[in-house]
C-alpha positions in Angstrom: -6.4 6.0 2.4 -4.0 8.8 2.8 -2.8 11.2 0.1 0.5 11.0 -1.7 1.5 14.5 -1.0 4.0 16.3 -3.2 6.0 18.5 -0.9 5.7 22.2 -1.3 9.3 23.2 -1.4 12.9 22.0 -1.1 14.3 21.8 2.3 18.0 22.3 3.0 18.1 19.3 5.3 16.7 17.0 2.6 18.5 15.9 -0.6 15.2 16.3 -2.6 11.6 16.9 -2.0 9.6 14.4 -4.2 9.6 12.7 -7.6 12.3 13.9 -9.7 11.8 14.8 -13.3 14.3 13.9 -16.0 13.7 14.9 -19.6 13.8 11.3 -20.9 14.3 8.0 -19.2 17.5 7.4 -21.2 18.9 10.6 -19.7 18.4 9.3 -16.3 20.5 6.2 -17.2 23.4 8.4 -18.3 23.1 10.3 -15.0 23.5 7.0 -13.1 26.6 6.2 -15.1 28.0 9.7 -14.8 27.2 10.7 -11.3 27.8 7.6 -9.2 31.5 7.2 -10.2 32.1 10.7 -9.2 31.0 9.8 -5.7 33.8 7.4 -5.1 36.1 9.8 -3.3 35.9 11.5 0.1 32.6 10.5 1.8 31.6 14.0 2.9 32.4 15.6 -0.4 30.5 12.7 -2.2 27.4 13.2 -0.1 27.5 17.0 -0.6 27.8 16.6 -4.4 25.0 14.0 -4.5 22.8 16.2 -2.3 23.4 19.2 -4.6 22.6 17.1 -7.7 19.4 15.8 -6.1 18.3 19.2 -5.0 18.6 20.6 -8.5 17.0 17.6 -10.1 14.0 17.6 -7.7 13.5 21.3 -8.3 13.2 20.7 -12.0 10.7 17.9 -11.3 8.5 19.8 -9.0 8.1 22.5 -11.6 7.3 20.0 -14.4 3.8 20.0 -15.8 3.8 16.6 -17.6 3.0 13.8 -15.1 3.4 11.1 -17.7 7.0 12.2 -18.4 7.8 12.2 -14.7 6.2 8.8 -14.2 8.4 7.4 -17.0 11.6 9.0 -15.8 11.4 8.4 -12.0 12.3 4.7 -11.9 15.7 5.5 -13.3 16.3 8.0 -10.4 15.1 5.4 -7.9 17.9 3.2 -9.2 20.3 6.1 -8.8 19.3 6.5 -5.2 19.8 2.8 -4.5 23.3 3.3 -5.8 23.9 6.3 -3.7 22.8 4.4 -0.6 25.2 1.6 -1.4 28.0 4.1 -2.0 27.4 5.9 1.3 25.9 3.3 3.7 26.1 5.8 6.7 24.2 8.6 4.9 21.0 9.7 6.5 20.3 12.0 3.6 20.4 9.4 0.8 18.1 7.1 2.8 15.7 9.9 3.5 15.7 10.8 -0.2 15.2 7.2 -1.3 12.3 6.8 1.2 10.6 9.9 0.0 10.8 9.2 -3.7 9.9 5.5 -3.5 6.8 6.3 -1.4 5.7 9.2 -3.5 6.2 7.3 -6.8 4.2 4.4 -5.5 1.4 6.7 -4.3 1.2 8.9 -7.4 1.9 6.5 -10.3 1.9 2.8 -9.4 -1.4 1.1 -10.0 -0.4 -2.6 -9.5 -1.1 -3.5 -5.9 1.7 -6.0 -5.6 4.3 -3.7 -7.1 3.1 -0.8 -4.9 3.5 -3.0 -1.8 7.0 -3.9 -2.8 8.0 -0.2 -3.4 6.4 1.0 -0.2 8.2 -1.8 1.7 11.5 -0.3 0.5 10.4 3.2 1.3 9.5 2.4 4.9 12.7 0.4 5.4 14.8 3.3 4.1 13.0 5.9 6.3 13.4 3.8 9.5 17.1 3.1 8.7 17.5 6.9 8.3 16.0 7.4 11.7 18.3 4.8 13.3 21.4 6.4 11.7 20.4 9.8 12.8 19.8 8.7 16.5 20.6 5.3 17.9 17.7 5.6 20.4 15.4 5.4 17.4 16.6 2.1 16.2 13.8 -0.5 16.3 11.2 2.3 16.5 8.7 0.3 14.6 8.6 -2.4 17.3 8.5 -0.1 20.3 5.4 -0.2 22.5 3.2 2.8 21.8 4.0 4.4 25.1 7.8 4.3 24.4 7.1 5.3 20.8 5.4 8.4 22.0 8.1 9.1 24.6 10.8 9.0 21.9 8.7 11.3 19.6 8.3 13.8 22.5 12.1 14.0 22.8 12.5 15.2 19.1 13.3 18.8 18.3 12.6 21.0 15.3 15.8 19.8 13.6 14.1 16.3 13.4 11.0 17.5 11.5 12.2 16.4 8.0 12.9 12.9 9.2 9.7 12.7 11.2 7.7 13.8 8.2 9.5 11.5 5.8 8.9 8.5 8.0 5.2 9.4 8.6 4.6 9.8 4.9 6.4 6.5 4.0 4.6 4.7 6.8 1.2 6.0 5.6 1.9 4.9 2.0 3.0 1.5 3.3 -0.2 1.0 5.3 -2.2 2.0 2.2 -0.7 -0.7 0.1 -1.1 -3.3 2.9 -4.6 -2.2 3.9 -5.8 -5.9 3.7 -3.6 -6.7 6.6 -5.0 -5.6 10.0 -1.6 -5.6 11.5 -0.6 -2.9 9.1 -3.8 -0.9 9.7 -3.0 -1.1 13.4 0.0 1.1 12.8 -2.2 4.1 11.9 -1.9 5.7 15.4 1.9 5.7 15.0 1.6 7.6 11.7 -0.8 10.1 13.3 1.6 10.5 16.2 4.5 11.3 13.8 2.5 13.9 11.9 1.1 15.4 15.1 4.7 15.8 16.3 5.6 17.5 13.0 2.8 20.0 13.5 3.7 20.6 17.1 7.3 21.4 16.1 6.8 23.2 12.8 3.3 23.1 11.3 4.5 25.2 8.3 6.9 22.5 7.2 6.3 21.7 3.5 3.6 24.4 3.6 1.4 22.5 6.0 1.5 19.1 4.3 1.4 17.2 7.6 -2.1 18.6 8.0 -3.1 16.9 4.8 -2.0 13.5 6.0 -3.8 14.1 9.3 -7.0 15.1 7.4 -6.7 11.9 5.5 -6.3 9.8 8.6 -9.3 11.4 10.3 -11.6 10.7 7.4 -10.4 7.3 6.1 -13.3 5.7 8.0 -17.0 6.7 8.1 -18.2 8.3 11.3 -20.1 5.0 12.2 -16.8 3.2 12.3 -14.8 5.8 14.2 -14.1 8.4 11.5 -13.7 12.0 12.6 -14.9 14.1 9.7 -14.9 17.4 11.5 -11.4 16.9 12.7 -10.4 16.1 9.1 -12.1 19.1 7.8 -10.1 21.4 10.1 -6.8 19.8 8.9 -7.8 20.1 5.2 -8.6 23.8 5.7 -5.3 24.3 7.5 -3.4 22.6 4.7 -5.0 24.9 2.2 -4.4 28.0 4.3 -0.7 27.2 5.0 0.0 26.7 1.3 -1.7 29.9 0.4 -4.1 28.0 -1.7 -1.3 26.7 -3.9 -1.6 23.1 -2.9 -4.6 22.1 -5.0 -4.3 18.5 -3.8 -5.5 19.6 -0.4 -8.8 20.7 -2.0 -9.1 17.4 -3.9 -8.8 15.4 -0.7 -11.1 17.8 1.2 -13.7 17.0 -1.4 -12.9 13.3 -1.8 -12.5 12.4 1.9 -14.7 14.9 3.7 -17.4 16.2 1.4 -18.2 12.8 0.0 -18.0 11.3 3.5 -20.7 13.7 4.8 -22.6 13.7 1.4 -22.1 17.5 0.9 -22.5 17.7 -2.9 -22.4 21.5 -2.9 -19.0 21.7 -1.1 -17.7 18.8 -3.1 -18.4 20.4 -6.5 -17.3 23.8 -5.4 -13.9 22.6 -4.2 -13.3 20.5 -7.3 -14.4 23.3 -9.7 -12.0 25.6 -7.9 -9.2 23.2 -8.5 -10.0 23.0 -12.2 -10.2 26.7 -12.5 -7.0 27.4 -10.7 -3.6 28.0 -12.3 -1.7 24.8 -11.9 1.7 26.4 -12.3 3.0 27.5 -8.9 6.5 27.3 -7.4 7.2 23.7 -6.3 3.5 22.7 -6.7 3.1 22.4 -10.5 3.4 18.6 -10.8 1.2 18.0 -7.8 -1.4 20.4 -9.1 -1.5 18.7 -12.5 -2.2 15.5 -10.8 -4.8 17.2 -8.6 -6.6 18.5 -11.6 -6.7 15.1 -13.2 -8.3 13.6 -10.1 -10.7 16.6 -9.7 -12.1 15.9 -13.2 -12.5 12.2 -12.4 -14.3 12.9 -9.1 -16.7 15.4 -10.8 -17.4 13.0 -13.6 -18.4 10.3 -11.1 -20.3 12.7 -8.7 -23.8 11.9 -10.1 -23.3 8.2 -9.4 -22.0 8.9 -5.9 -24.5 11.4 -4.5 
């Protein structure tokens, strides 16, 4: 439905940007044992130490070019984040981190529908709790009437962009794993409103990744059922441009959601061949690009059956 976007770069306001690579799963276990006890002292110092650790770890992951290793290692880091949330119950940063990683892991690596639903449940809960901790007026945001929801978003500033983006991404992932529930699908306008507010405040955040979500939302349905392919096309092109072409996943979803939706085989094949021909290694995009190339190959292999 919507893409699991690997953020482009670390942000100083976030404890990490997306799945974290550890060299081996057993190493992650030792980090849990070694780091969490160190966080038992002063709360502010503990959160700062944990944030610095997560930043360094996520930077290593984003540069990793072995998706299988990342997939195997990430669950251990999810447990670490659960421990950090327990250790610092008032921390916005750790909840934001946990929301991002749980959502991204489910979208990129989890194939079992039931397991994916459970993980995205946690991701959405963490993100909404982070919003509430950051601003009490945002508590209960999920149940607000849409008019009040939009009013609260309109009051947000550029400083709120990381949390808005995290919540929108987690919510989109949650809807995707609950797509058989029309009550969940009915939340799509709220996700779109969150990402539109991100763009209004700072469309360059995460190198334009909010545009990729909006492109996915506009093209999730065929035109006959209310899809807006030309709106989606503009968002995909903007995501590509704002990343300087480094975000290969944007081209994959441009091909998958737009080109297939309008039966444009020429555009479809051109975009996917560009992804395969591109250099996957790019600052903060390497892991995402490896996954994009895997999907590009699968889409090309199935193109004759589709068109």
